[in-house]
C-alpha positions in Angstrom: 0.0 0.0 0.0 1.5 3.3 -1.1 -0.6 5.6 1.1 -2.7 5.7 4.2 -6.0 6.7 2.7 -8.9 5.2 4.6 -6.7 4.4 7.6 -7.4 5.6 11.2 -4.3 6.6 13.1 -4.1 7.7 16.7 -1.1 10.0 17.4 -0.3 11.0 21.0 1.4 14.3 21.7 0.0 15.5 18.4 -0.7 19.2 19.3 2.7 20.3 18.1 6.2 19.3 17.0 6.7 15.8 15.7 3.2 14.6 16.4 1.7 17.5 14.5 4.1 16.9 11.5 3.0 13.3 11.4 -0.6 14.2 11.6 -0.3 16.5 8.6 1.8 14.1 6.6 -0.7 11.3 7.0 -3.6 13.6 6.4 -2.3 14.4 2.9 -3.0 10.7 2.1 -6.6 11.2 3.3 -6.1 9.4 6.6 -8.3 9.9 9.6 -6.3 11.2 12.5 -7.0 11.2 16.2 -5.2 14.2 17.4 -4.5 13.2 21.0 -2.7 15.4 23.5 -3.2 17.3 26.8 -3.1 20.8 25.3 -6.7 21.9 24.6 -6.1 25.6 25.4 -3.3 27.8 24.1 0.0 27.6 26.2 1.8 30.8 27.0 5.2 29.4 25.8 4.2 26.7 23.4 2.4 26.9 20.1 -0.4 24.6 19.1 -3.5 22.8 20.6 -5.3 19.7 19.6 -8.0 21.9 17.9 -5.4 23.8 15.9 -3.8 20.6 14.6 -7.2 19.0 13.9 -8.2 22.0 11.7 -4.9 21.7 9.9 -5.4 18.0 9.3 -8.8 18.7 7.7 -7.3 21.4 5.5 -4.6 18.9 4.4 -7.2 16.5 3.2 -7.7 14.2 6.2 -10.4 13.7 8.8 -9.7 14.6 12.4 -10.9 13.9 15.9 -9.4 16.2 18.5 -9.3 14.4 21.8 -7.8 15.8 25.0 -6.1 13.0 26.8 -3.5 12.4 29.5 -1.7 9.1 28.6 -1.1 8.5 32.3 -4.9 7.9 32.7 -6.1 4.5 31.5 -9.7 5.8 31.8 -9.0 8.8 29.5 -7.1 6.6 27.1 -9.9 4.0 27.0 -12.4 6.8 26.3 -10.2 8.1 23.5 -9.9 4.7 21.8 -13.7 4.1 22.1 -14.4 7.5 20.6 -11.9 6.9 17.7 -13.4 3.5 16.9 -17.0 4.9 17.0 -16.2 8.0 14.8 -14.1 6.2 12.2 -15.2 2.6 12.4 -11.9 1.1 13.6 -8.3 1.8 14.4 -5.4 0.9 12.1 -2.3 2.4 13.8 -1.1 4.0 17.0 1.9 6.4 17.2 3.3 6.6 20.7 4.8 10.1 20.5 3.9 11.7 23.8 6.9 12.1 26.0 8.3 13.9 29.1 11.9 14.9 29.4 14.3 16.1 32.1 18.0 15.7 31.4 19.0 15.4 35.1 20.8 12.7 37.0 19.6 10.7 39.9 20.8 13.2 42.4 19.2 16.1 40.7 15.8 14.7 39.7 12.9 15.3 42.0 10.8 12.2 42.6 7.8 14.0 41.1 9.7 14.6 37.8 11.0 11.0 37.9 7.4 9.7 38.3 6.2 11.9 35.4 8.8 10.6 33.0 8.1 7.0 33.8 4.3 7.5 33.7 4.2 9.4 30.4 6.9 7.6 28.6 7.1 3.8 29.3 3.8 3.5 31.1 2.1 5.6 28.5 3.2 3.2 25.8 1.8 0.3 27.8 -1.5 1.9 28.5 -2.1 3.2 24.9 -0.9 0.1 23.2 -2.9 -2.3 25.3 -6.0 -0.2 24.7 -5.8 -0.3 20.9 -4.8 -4.0 20.5 -8.4 -5.3 20.2 -9.0 -2.9 17.4 -5.7 -3.5 15.6 -6.5 -7.2 15.4 -9.4 -6.3 13.1 -7.3 -4.0 10.9 -5.9 -5.2 7.5 -2.6 -3.4 8.1 -2.1 -2.8 11.8 0.9 -1.0 13.3 2.2 0.4 16.6 5.0 2.9 16.2 6.9 4.2 19.2 9.2 7.2 19.2 12.0 5.8 21.2 15.7 5.0 20.7 17.8 1.9 20.2 18.9 0.2 23.4 22.4 0.8 24.7 24.3 0.2 27.9 27.0 2.8 27.2 27.4 4.7 30.5 27.4 8.0 28.7 23.6 7.6 28.3 23.2 6.8 32.0 25.6 9.0 33.9 23.9 12.3 33.3 20.2 11.5 32.8 19.6 7.9 33.9 15.9 8.6 34.9 15.0 9.9 31.4 17.1 7.2 29.7 15.3 4.5 31.7 11.9 5.9 30.6 12.9 6.0 26.9 14.5 2.6 27.0 11.4 1.3 28.7 9.4 2.5 25.7 11.7 0.5 23.4 11.7 -2.6 25.5 7.9 -2.7 25.6 7.7 -2.2 21.9 10.2 -5.0 21.2 8.2 -7.2 23.5 5.0 -6.4 21.7 6.5 -7.0 18.3 7.1 -10.6 19.4 3.9 -11.0 21.4 1.6 -9.5 18.7 3.3 -11.1 15.7 0.7 -13.9 15.7 -2.0 -11.3 15.1 -0.2 -9.7 12.2 0.4 -6.5 14.2 3.7 -4.8 13.3 5.5 -2.9 16.1 8.5 -0.7 15.6 10.5 2.1 17.2 11.7 5.2 15.4 14.3 7.7 16.5 15.9 10.7 14.8 19.6 10.6 13.6 19.9 14.3 14.5 18.2 16.5 17.0 14.8 17.9 15.8 13.6 21.4 16.1 11.0 21.0 18.7 10.0 22.5 22.1 12.2 19.8 23.8 15.3 21.3 22.2 14.2 24.8 23.0 13.4 24.2 26.7 15.1 21.0 27.8 18.3 20.7 25.7 19.4 24.2 24.7 17.4 27.2 23.4 15.8 28.3 20.1 19.2 29.3 18.7 20.1 25.6 18.6 17.4 25.1 15.9 19.9 25.9 13.2 21.7 22.7 14.1 18.5 20.7 13.8 16.3 19.1 11.2 12.7 19.8 10.9 10.1 17.4 12.3 9.1 16.5 8.7 11.9 14.0 8.4 10.3 11.9 11.2 6.9 12.3 9.6 8.2 11.0 6.3 10.0 8.2 8.0 6.9 7.2 10.0 4.9 7.3 6.7 7.3 4.8 5.2 6.9 2.5 8.2 3.1 2.7 8.4 2.7 2.0 4.7 4.9 -1.1 4.9 2.8 -4.2 4.4 2.7 -7.0 6.9 5.5 -7.8 9.3 8.4 -6.8 7.1 9.8 -4.3 9.6 8.3 -5.5 12.8 10.6 -5.6 15.8 13.2 -3.2 14.5 14.4 0.0 16.1 14.9 2.3 13.1 16.3 5.8 12.6 14.7 8.3 10.3 17.8 8.3 8.0 17.9 4.6 7.9 14.4 3.9 6.7 14.4 6.8 4.3 17.7 5.8 2.7 16.3 2.3 2.3 13.4 3.8 0.5 15.6 5.8 -1.9 16.1 9.2 -0.3 19.7 10.4 -0.9 19.5 14.1 -0.2 18.6 15.1 3.3 19.3 18.8 2.9 15.7 19.8 2.5 15.0 18.6 6.1 17.5 21.0 7.6 16.0 23.7 9.7 18.6 26.1 8.3 20.2 24.8 5.1 23.4 26.9 5.8 24.0 24.6 8.7 23.0 21.3 7.0 26.6 20.0 7.4 26.8 20.8 11.1 23.8 19.0 12.5 24.0 17.7 16.1 23.4 13.9 16.5 20.5 13.0 18.8 20.8 11.3 22.2 21.4 7.6 22.3 23.2 7.4 18.9 
C-alpha cells in the first residue's frame, strides 16, 4: 500500500512538533487522525493545541478527531480509543509520540519529575498500546509505532540522565516485546528515532534554546520516516528500532538537505541522544 487513505491513526502528543508533523503528513493521504494530547487551550510558551492541529489535518485532506487525553490515565485513554473507533469505524495504527523529558541525574531529579517521565513515557506506551490491540486485530494493516531509541548500555547515556534514559529505553523494550507477542495477530510494532536533533520544544526548553534550531532538522523527516513504516505491508519491519535516515535511505532518499531547519548549517547538525 502506497498511502494511508482510509486508515485511522491515533497520534499521542499531536498538538505540536513531531506529532503534528506526522498528523499533517498522514492527512495528505486522506487518513483519519485522532489528534491526542493534553493541550486543549493555548499555552503561554508553546504553540499549538489539539484543535489547531485538527483543523490543519482537515485542511490537508484528512479527517480529524481532537481528543484531550493524558496518557497517564487509563480511563482517558480508553475513552479516546472508544471515541476513535466509534467515529471512524476502527483503528489501524497507534503512534506513541507523547513524551516527558528532564536531562537530570539521579541526584538532581525530583521524585515528582521521575514519576512523570516513567508514567508518560514507558507506562504511556503500555496503556495506549494495550487499549488499541483489540481494534488493531481487526485492521488489514495494523501498526504500533513508538518514538524511542535503540537500546544501549553505554554509561554516557546513563551517567547524566539515567531517569530519562530509563523511561525511553522502557518504551523501546515494551515495543520490542509487543513485536514478538503480537506477531501472531499480524500486528507490526516498531521504534523510530531521529539521527539528528529535531527542532521542537524539547530542544528549546530542555536541551538548549531556540538558537540551537539551526543545528537541527525539521520534524518533517520523522513524519516522512513514519509514513514509510506505516505504509509497509505485513510484518516486514516489525521488531526493528529504526532511525529516520535509515528507513528513508532504504526507500531511496539520498538528499537530506531539505530537512535541515537552516540549510546553511546542514553540514553541522547535532546527533541526537542515544546514537
